[in-house]
C-alpha positions in Angstrom: -30.7 -22.3 22.2 -27.0 -21.6 22.4 -24.5 -22.9 24.7 -24.9 -23.0 27.8 -21.5 -24.3 28.9 -18.0 -22.4 30.1 -16.6 -21.3 27.0 -12.8 -20.9 28.5 -12.5 -24.2 29.1 -13.1 -25.5 25.0 -10.0 -26.6 22.9 -8.1 -23.9 20.3 -5.4 -24.5 18.9 -3.4 -21.4 16.2 -3.7 -20.7 12.6 -1.0 -23.2 10.5 -0.6 -20.2 8.5 -1.2 -16.5 10.3 -0.6 -17.9 13.9 -4.3 -16.4 15.3 -5.8 -18.9 18.1 -9.1 -21.3 16.5 -11.5 -21.9 19.7 -13.2 -25.0 18.6 -16.6 -25.4 17.5 -18.9 -28.0 17.8 -19.0 -28.3 13.2 -15.3 -29.0 13.9 -16.3 -31.4 15.9 -15.7 -34.5 13.9 -12.3 -33.3 12.3 -11.3 -31.3 14.9 -7.9 -33.2 14.0 -7.9 -31.7 10.7 -8.7 -28.7 11.5 -5.8 -25.8 10.0 -6.8 -22.6 9.2 -9.0 -20.3 10.8 -10.4 -18.8 8.1 -10.5 -19.3 3.9 -8.2 -16.8 3.3 -5.6 -17.6 5.3 -6.1 -21.7 3.5 -5.3 -19.6 0.1 -2.3 -18.3 0.7 -1.3 -21.6 2.0 -1.6 -22.5 -1.3 0.0 -20.2 -3.2 3.3 -19.4 -0.2 3.6 -23.4 -2.0 3.0 -22.4 -5.0 6.1 -19.6 -5.0 8.7 -21.5 -3.6 8.0 -24.5 -5.6 9.1 -22.2 -9.2 
């Protein structure tokens, strides 16, 4: 059975790389404060950009 509540009232925040809005997920419930990226692609871009700026 899926979520039966109103999803409009779930917390959300922007991705640190692309700014896309991420909506709270049950799998993120224990570490919502540390979630920064919307996808593995954005996580990789962060790592790549940080590496190139230090050169």
